[in-house]
C-alpha positions as CSV (number, residue, x, y, z in Angstrom):
1,M,56.1,110.7,98.5
2,S,54.1,108.6,101.9
3,G,50.6,108.5,103.8
4,E,47.7,106.8,103.1
5,D,46.0,110.2,102.3
6,V,48.2,110.7,99.2
7,N,46.8,112.9,95.7
8,L,47.7,112.9,92.1
9,P,45.1,115.2,91.1
10,V,46.9,116.3,88.4
11,S,48.0,112.5,87.4
12,R,44.4,111.5,87.5
13,A,43.8,115.0,84.9
14,V,46.8,114.1,82.5
15,N,45.6,110.4,82.3
16,E,41.5,111.1,82.0
17,R,43.6,113.2,78.8
18,L,45.3,110.1,77.8
19,H,42.3,108.0,77.3
20,A,40.2,110.9,75.1
21,A,43.1,110.4,73.0
22,I,45.0,107.6,73.0
23,P,43.1,103.9,73.2
24,G,44.1,102.1,76.4
25,G,45.4,105.9,77.2
26,A,49.2,104.8,76.7
27,H,50.8,103.7,73.8
28,T,52.2,100.3,75.4
29,Y,49.5,98.3,77.5
30,A,51.6,97.6,80.4
31,K,51.9,101.5,81.1
32,G,48.9,100.9,81.4
33,D,46.5,103.0,84.4
34,D,45.1,99.7,84.5
35,Q,48.6,97.4,85.9
36,Y,48.5,100.1,89.3
37,P,46.1,100.6,92.1
38,Q,42.8,102.9,91.6
39,D,43.9,106.7,91.4
40,L,47.5,105.8,92.1
41,A,48.9,105.5,88.6
42,P,51.3,108.6,87.7
43,V,52.0,110.6,85.5
44,I,56.0,111.2,84.6
45,S,57.2,114.2,84.3
46,H,60.9,113.7,83.9
47,G,63.4,111.3,84.6
48,R,66.8,111.5,85.5
49,G,69.2,108.7,86.1
50,A,66.8,106.1,89.0
51,H,64.6,108.7,89.8
52,V,61.7,110.2,88.4
53,W,58.8,112.3,89.0
54,D,55.4,112.9,88.2
55,V,53.2,116.0,87.4
56,D,52.3,116.4,90.5
57,G,55.1,117.0,92.0
58,N,56.3,113.6,93.6
59,E,59.6,112.3,93.9
60,Y,60.2,107.9,92.8
61,I,62.4,105.8,92.8
62,E,62.0,103.8,89.8
63,Y,62.7,99.8,88.6
64,G,61.3,98.8,84.8
65,S,62.5,101.6,83.6
66,G,61.4,102.3,80.0
67,L,59.8,98.6,80.2
68,R,63.8,97.6,81.0
69,S,64.7,99.2,78.0
70,V,66.6,102.4,80.1
71,S,69.3,99.9,81.8
72,L,71.8,103.3,82.6
73,G,70.0,105.6,83.7
74,H,67.5,108.5,82.2
75,A,69.8,110.8,80.5
76,H,72.4,109.9,81.0
77,P,75.3,111.8,79.6
78,R,77.5,110.1,77.5
79,V,74.3,108.7,75.8
80,L,72.8,112.1,75.5
81,E,76.1,113.2,74.3
82,A,76.4,111.5,70.9
83,V,73.1,111.6,70.3
84,R,73.2,115.4,70.3
85,R,76.5,115.6,67.7
86,E,74.3,113.1,65.6
87,L,71.1,115.6,65.6
88,D,73.4,118.9,64.6
89,R,74.7,116.2,61.4
90,G,71.0,115.6,60.6
91,S,68.9,112.3,61.1
92,N,68.0,110.8,57.9
93,F,68.9,111.3,54.5
94,V,68.6,109.5,51.2
95,R,71.2,107.5,51.0
96,P,72.8,105.7,54.0
97,S,74.9,106.9,56.5
98,V,78.5,106.2,57.0
99,V,77.2,105.4,61.1
100,E,75.0,102.9,59.7
101,A,78.2,100.9,59.1
102,E,79.4,101.7,62.5
103,A,77.0,100.7,64.1
104,A,76.6,97.6,63.0
105,E,80.3,96.5,62.7
106,R,80.1,97.5,66.2
107,F,77.3,95.9,67.5
108,L,78.4,92.7,65.6
109,A,82.1,93.3,67.3
110,T,80.2,93.3,69.9
111,V,78.6,90.4,70.1
112,P,80.2,88.6,68.0
113,T,78.4,85.2,67.5
114,A,76.8,87.3,64.8
115,E,78.2,88.0,61.4
116,M,75.0,90.1,60.1
117,V,73.3,93.2,61.5
118,K,70.1,94.8,59.8
119,F,68.4,97.4,62.8
120,A,64.6,99.0,62.6
121,K,62.7,100.5,65.4
122,N,61.4,98.3,67.5
123,G,61.6,94.5,68.6
124,S,58.6,93.4,67.0
125,D,59.1,94.1,64.0
126,A,62.8,92.8,63.9
127,T,61.3,89.6,66.0
128,T,58.7,89.3,62.5
129,A,61.5,89.6,60.2
130,A,63.3,86.4,62.0
131,V,59.8,85.2,61.7
132,R,59.8,85.5,57.4
133,L,63.3,84.7,57.0
134,A,62.6,82.2,58.1
135,R,59.8,80.7,57.2
136,A,61.8,81.2,53.0
137,V,64.8,79.7,54.0
138,T,63.0,76.0,54.6
139,G,60.6,76.9,53.5
140,R,58.0,76.0,55.7
141,T,54.7,77.5,57.4
142,R,54.7,76.8,60.9
143,V,56.0,78.7,63.3
144,A,56.6,76.8,67.0
145,L,57.2,79.5,69.9
146,C,57.5,79.3,74.1
147,A,54.5,79.3,75.3
148,D,56.0,80.2,78.6
149,H,57.1,83.5,77.7
150,P,54.9,86.2,77.8
151,F,55.4,88.0,74.6
152,F,57.4,87.9,71.0
153,S,55.5,90.6,68.4
154,V,52.7,92.8,68.5
155,D,52.5,90.7,64.6
156,D,49.5,88.1,64.3
157,W,51.7,85.3,64.2
158,F,52.7,85.8,68.3
159,I,49.5,88.2,69.3
160,G,46.1,85.7,67.6
161,T,47.9,83.0,70.7
162,T,46.9,85.4,73.3
163,P,43.8,86.4,74.8
164,M,43.1,89.4,73.0
165,S,44.0,87.8,69.2
166,A,40.3,89.7,67.9
167,G,40.9,90.8,64.3
168,I,43.2,87.5,64.0
169,P,42.6,84.9,61.5
170,S,42.1,81.9,62.7
171,A,43.5,80.5,59.4
172,T,47.3,82.7,60.7
173,T,47.1,82.2,64.3
174,E,46.8,77.7,63.7
175,L,50.6,78.1,62.6
176,T,51.5,78.8,64.8
177,V,52.0,76.5,68.0
178,G,53.7,76.4,71.7
179,F,56.2,73.9,73.5
180,P,57.3,74.5,77.8
181,Y,60.4,76.1,78.3
182,G,63.0,73.1,79.4
183,D,61.4,70.5,78.1
184,L,63.9,68.7,74.6
185,A,61.5,65.7,74.8
186,A,58.0,68.1,74.2
187,V,59.7,69.9,71.1
188,E,61.4,66.3,69.9
189,A,57.3,65.3,70.0
190,L,55.9,68.3,68.2
191,F,59.0,67.9,65.4
192,D,57.3,64.7,65.4
193,R,53.9,65.8,65.6
194,Y,54.2,68.6,62.4
195,P,56.7,66.3,60.3
196,D,59.0,69.0,57.5
197,E,56.4,71.6,58.7
198,I,57.7,73.7,61.8
199,A,60.8,76.3,59.4
200,C,61.6,78.1,63.4
201,L,61.9,77.9,67.2
202,V,61.7,81.2,69.1
203,L,61.5,81.3,72.4
204,E,63.8,83.4,74.8
205,P,67.2,82.1,75.7
206,A,66.4,82.2,79.9
207,T,64.0,84.5,81.2
208,Q,63.0,83.4,85.5
209,T,65.1,80.3,85.4
210,E,68.5,79.5,84.3
211,P,68.3,77.5,81.6
212,P,68.7,73.1,82.0
213,P,72.2,72.0,81.3
214,G,72.7,71.4,77.9
215,Y,69.0,72.6,77.3
216,L,70.3,75.2,74.4
217,A,72.1,73.4,73.1
218,G,69.8,70.7,73.0
219,L,67.3,72.8,70.8
220,R,70.3,73.8,68.5
221,D,70.4,70.1,67.9
222,L,67.2,69.6,67.5
223,A,66.2,72.3,65.1
224,H,69.0,71.8,62.7
225,R,68.1,68.1,62.0
226,H,65.0,68.4,61.8
227,G,65.8,71.6,59.0
228,S,64.1,74.6,60.6
229,V,65.9,77.7,62.7
230,L,66.4,78.2,65.8
231,I,65.9,81.4,66.9
232,F,66.5,83.7,70.3
233,D,64.9,86.8,71.3
234,E,66.9,88.7,73.4
235,M,65.5,92.2,73.9
236,I,65.7,91.6,77.6
237,T,68.9,89.1,78.3
238,G,70.8,91.2,75.9
239,F,73.0,93.2,78.0
240,R,71.6,92.2,80.7
241,W,73.1,88.9,80.8
242,S,76.3,89.3,79.4
243,E,77.7,92.0,76.4
244,A,77.0,89.6,74.5
245,G,73.5,88.3,75.9
246,A,72.1,85.4,76.6
247,Q,74.2,83.5,73.5
248,G,77.3,84.8,74.8
249,L,77.3,83.8,78.0
250,Y,75.9,79.9,77.5
251,G,77.8,79.1,74.5
252,V,75.1,78.5,72.2
253,T,74.7,80.4,68.9
254,P,71.6,80.9,67.4
255,D,70.7,81.0,63.5
256,L,69.3,84.3,64.2
257,S,68.5,86.6,67.0
258,T,66.8,89.4,67.3
259,F,68.3,92.6,70.6
260,G,66.3,95.5,71.5
261,K,65.9,97.4,74.7
262,A,68.7,98.2,76.4
263,L,70.4,98.8,73.2
264,G,69.6,102.2,72.6
265,N,69.1,103.2,76.7
266,G,65.5,103.7,76.1
267,F,65.8,105.5,71.8
268,A,64.4,103.9,69.8
269,V,66.1,101.4,68.3
270,S,66.4,97.5,67.7
271,A,68.4,94.4,65.6
272,L,68.0,91.7,64.2
273,A,71.3,89.8,64.4
274,G,72.4,85.7,62.6
275,R,74.1,83.8,60.3
276,R,75.8,85.5,57.3
277,E,73.9,82.6,54.8
278,L,70.2,83.5,56.4
279,M,71.3,87.3,56.5
280,E,71.9,88.0,53.3
281,R,68.6,86.5,51.6
282,G,67.1,89.9,52.6
283,G,70.0,91.9,50.4
284,L,71.4,91.6,47.3
285,R,74.3,89.1,47.0
286,H,72.4,86.0,46.2
287,D,71.1,83.8,43.5
288,A,67.8,83.6,45.2
289,D,64.0,84.9,46.1
290,R,64.2,88.1,48.0
291,V,63.2,88.3,50.9
292,F,61.7,91.2,52.3
293,L,63.3,91.0,55.6
294,L,63.1,94.4,56.5
295,S,62.7,98.2,55.2
296,T,62.2,101.4,57.8
297,T,62.5,104.9,57.0
298,H,63.5,105.4,60.5
299,G,65.8,102.5,61.5
300,A,68.9,103.5,60.8
301,E,68.6,107.6,62.5
302,T,71.9,108.4,62.8
303,H,71.2,109.7,66.6
304,A,70.1,106.1,67.8
305,L,72.5,104.5,66.0
306,A,75.0,107.1,67.6
307,A,72.9,106.2,70.9
308,A,73.4,102.4,70.4
309,M,77.3,103.1,69.7
310,A,77.6,105.3,73.4
311,V,75.6,102.3,74.9
312,Q,77.8,99.1,74.4
313,T,81.0,101.7,74.9
314,T,79.5,102.1,78.6
315,Y,78.7,99.0,79.2
316,T,82.2,97.7,78.4
317,E,84.4,100.7,79.7
318,E,82.4,100.4,83.0
319,G,81.0,97.2,82.9
320,V,78.0,98.0,83.3
321,T,76.3,94.1,83.0
322,A,78.2,93.5,86.5
323,R,76.8,96.4,88.1
324,L,73.3,95.4,87.4
325,H,73.8,91.8,89.3
326,A,75.7,93.4,92.5
327,L,72.9,95.8,92.5
328,G,70.4,93.4,91.7
329,E,71.8,90.7,94.4
330,R,71.7,93.0,97.3
331,L,67.8,94.0,96.3
332,A,67.0,90.6,96.2
333,A,69.0,89.7,99.3
334,G,66.8,92.9,100.8
335,V,63.7,91.7,99.7
336,R,63.7,88.2,101.2
337,D,65.3,89.4,103.9
338,A,61.8,92.2,104.7
339,A,59.2,89.5,104.0
340,A,60.6,87.5,106.3
341,A,60.7,89.5,109.0
342,M,56.9,90.2,108.6
343,G,56.1,86.6,108.2
344,V,55.8,87.3,104.5
345,A,58.5,85.1,102.8
346,D,55.9,82.4,101.5
347,H,54.1,85.4,100.1
348,V,56.4,87.7,98.6
349,R,58.9,85.5,96.3
350,V,61.5,87.3,94.1
351,R,62.7,85.4,91.1
352,G,64.7,85.8,88.4
353,R,68.8,86.8,87.0
354,A,69.8,89.3,89.8
355,S,69.3,91.9,86.4
356,N,66.1,91.5,85.7
357,L,63.9,91.0,89.2
358,V,60.5,90.3,89.4
359,F,58.2,89.9,92.2
360,A,55.5,87.2,92.9
361,T,52.4,88.0,95.2
362,L,51.4,85.6,96.4
363,D,47.7,85.0,98.3
364,A,47.0,82.4,101.8
365,Q,47.0,79.7,99.6
366,G,50.1,80.3,97.4
367,R,48.0,81.6,94.6
368,P,48.9,84.2,92.5
369,S,46.7,87.2,93.1
370,Q,46.6,90.2,91.6
371,E,44.9,91.9,94.5
372,Y,47.8,90.8,96.4
373,R,49.8,92.5,93.8
374,T,47.4,95.4,94.0
375,L,48.4,96.0,97.6
376,F,51.9,95.5,97.5
377,L,52.5,98.2,94.4
378,R,50.4,100.9,95.7
379,R,52.0,100.2,99.7
380,L,55.3,100.2,97.3
381,L,54.1,104.1,95.2
382,L,52.8,105.4,98.9
383,G,56.9,104.7,99.7
384,G,57.9,107.1,96.8
385,V,58.7,103.0,95.4
386,L,57.5,102.8,91.7
387,A,58.3,99.7,90.9
388,P,56.0,97.2,88.1
389,S,59.2,94.5,88.9
390,F,62.2,95.1,90.6
391,V,64.4,95.5,87.2
392,V,67.6,97.3,88.1
393,S,69.4,100.0,86.3
394,G,73.0,101.2,86.4
395,A,72.2,104.2,87.2
396,L,70.7,103.4,91.4
397,E,73.2,103.2,93.7
398,E,73.4,101.5,96.4
399,A,71.2,103.9,99.5
400,D,67.9,104.0,96.5
401,I,68.0,100.2,97.3
402,D,68.3,100.2,100.3
403,R,65.5,102.7,100.6
404,T,63.8,100.6,98.4
405,V,64.3,97.9,101.4
406,D,62.5,99.7,103.6
407,V,60.0,100.5,101.5
408,V,59.1,96.8,101.3
409,G,59.6,95.7,105.0
410,Q,56.8,98.2,105.6
411,A,54.2,96.8,102.8
412,C,55.0,93.8,103.7
413,A,53.6,94.6,107.8
414,V,50.5,95.5,106.0
415,Y,50.9,92.7,103.7
416,R,50.8,90.1,107.1
417,K,48.1,91.5,108.2
418,A,45.7,91.5,105.0
419,L,46.6,87.4,105.8
420,D,45.7,87.4,108.7
421,A,41.8,89.5,107.8
422,G,41.8,86.5,105.4
423,D,40.8,89.4,102.8
424,P,43.3,92.2,100.8
425,T,39.9,94.4,99.8
426,P,40.4,96.6,102.8
427,W,43.8,97.6,101.6
428,L,43.2,98.1,98.0
429,G,42.8,101.6,97.8
430,G,40.4,100.3,94.0
431,R,40.2,97.4,91.6
432,P,42.8,95.0,91.7
433,V,45.0,95.8,88.7
434,R,45.0,93.4,86.3
435,P,46.7,91.2,83.8
436,V,47.9,93.0,80.4
437,F,46.1,89.7,78.3
438,R,42.8,89.6,79.4
439,R,40.2,88.9,76.6
440,R,37.5,92.0,77.7
441,A,38.8,95.6,78.5
């Protein structure tokens, strides 16, 4: 797909149907058409590997597949084979399936820093369960989360801290406090400000930057010294940093951790994992007050657990994490070279770990710009690249990376023109894209 006169009439019509039936026009805000240039929000028909096709028949190289969940590529044969095998055997029963034991044992072998695991369907449920468990075992109510990290849960304890806090009581929001990433002194000050009140520290162990030396171990020591629980949100880092997550890579074991996204390669499965003495409080073999940890009708669907086991097998046997890093390094180098060649290296920036790349679009003053993001996204889409981020999947080929770099170079040439003109508006094609978290629609 290329050219200024690209038209997506079928996608536009389906977008109208989506908005008529679904609040926001999508089931995830990050997939909304407000996140894409006006009239260039393709509706997907199908995907295979690292490519997707929209309902207008256009083909795209895709990044950030399924909000980072489809790390092996769409319709991965090994995963589909495992899923189909279980579908023929029934997917949900009145008692646990043997598949639940097999999936739990496989997960604990893959993530040996955890001692018990419980599966669910989405990351929010798992992370909220971790918070509830921490509150129960500590007898405390306050939650401290890393304010530099964008998302932890759809539940009130987190969403109340965002601009989209409508409908959430202030009494709930007041129990959540924030701390900056990488600053142990700030966390110590938080414990001093709220002595014997903080139930847990919640953070992603790493995002766009590596943790400072000693930071994660320091957090663990601080939490334990103050009687608090350390929770790692490994929704993204799990399987992208290593098969055992960031905790396996950095050698720091949290009390509890949550996994999802890449765990099922697009199938709905998430996990809460952690120390036995904490996790067992949600079970039956203890004398303390019971914790309603996770109890989901569909959390143990056999086909989703089979998908998770197939994903873990594929990662370990085929070295998928190393492949993700190699592909990301090739892409990052190419994008940086293309930006430099067009004189916009200070404005189009690639950031993050090679397996989890994002890009920043900066204006002439070096400030983050939704207008320039719109211009950049538009040029990528016109070149057949669907890339809200540069997060790679293992299905990408080197030729896909090279084609993407060519399209980025063309986008950067237009970016340079807009900077020279002092106004990107003529290249936007309509209203700019919007932040996900904002108070007004």
